[in-house]
N, C-alpha and C positions, 0 to 999 in steps of 0.2 A: 704528925711529925713536922716540925718547922724547918724552914730553910735558913741556914746561917749565912748572913752576909755582913760585910763590913766595908769600910771605904777602900781597902786595898784589894779585896777579893769579892767583887760584886756578883760573880756567876754568869756574866753575859755570854761567854763562850760556851759554858756548860749548858746554859739554857738553849742556845742555838743548836747544839748537838742533840739535846733532848727533843727539841721541837722537830728536828729532821726525822726522828723516828715516828712521829705522830701524823705527819702529813703525807699525802700521796706524792708519787714521783711527779716531776715537772710542775711543781707548785711554786708559790712565792711566799716569802716570809717578810714581814715588816717589823723593823725595830725602831721604836720611837724613844729617843733618849736625848738628854742634854749632857751626859757624862761619858767619858771613854770607858772602854772595857777594863775592868780591874783584874781580870784573870787572863792576860794575854799569853801566858805560858800554855794555855789550852787552845790557842789559835789553830795549830795543825790538826788537832782532833776534831774541832768544829768544822774546819774546811773540808776534811775528808768526808765527814758525815753529810755535809751539804752537797758536795760535788757528786758523791755516789748516787744521790737521789735527784740530781739535776735540778736543785732548788735555786731560785734566784732570791737574793737577800737585798732588800731595799732599806736603807738606813735613813730615817727621817730625823735629821739633826736639829734639835731645838735649843742649842746653846745660845743664850742671849749675847754672848761676847763674840759670836761668829760674824765676820771673819777676823780672826786674830791668830797670832802665832800659837798661843796656848791652846786655843780651840782646835786648830789644825793638828797639833801634836796629840791631843786627847782623842781626836777622831781617827787617827792613823790605822789602828787595828780594825775598826769597823769599816773603814774605807777599803782596806785589803780584802775583807770578807766580801763586801759588795762587788768589788771589781773582779775577784776570782770566780764569783758565781754569776757574772754577767748582770748583776743588779746595778743599782745606782745609789749615790748619796744625795739626798734631797734636803738642802738647808731650808728650814721653815721657821718663821718668826711666829711665836705664840701671842704676839701683841695685836690682838684683834678685839673689836668691841664685843662685850658680853652679849648684847642683844643680837648681834649677828651670829654668834655661836649657837644660841638657842634656836634660832630660825633654821640654821643649816642642819643641826643634828636632828631636828624633828622630821626631816625628810629622808634620813638615811634608812636604808634597808640592809640587813645583814646579807652578805654574799660570800661565797667561797670562790676565790679566783684561782683558776688553773690555766696553765699554758699548754 
């Protein structure tokens, strides 16, 4: 069964609510995106699920136009999620040399982070 998405309803909030069911209490979730949530009507549902499990949400914002007014507007719902869960928004530029990317990823080891 596929997941239906389009530009106006990307499922970000639904994905956060679903992820909250899968991780242990007092964990952290990381959202890496360059687009705002397209399903902001689900914000209360997602927040309730995240807060009940005491999850912190960190949004890694990769929008190349950041900081700009349009970027800040698009980020608003995810900023609300991060602030209500005591997480953070971390603007990050993906403009790094490819050679550096390969070196750094070869040293990564998977880890589960818990608070």
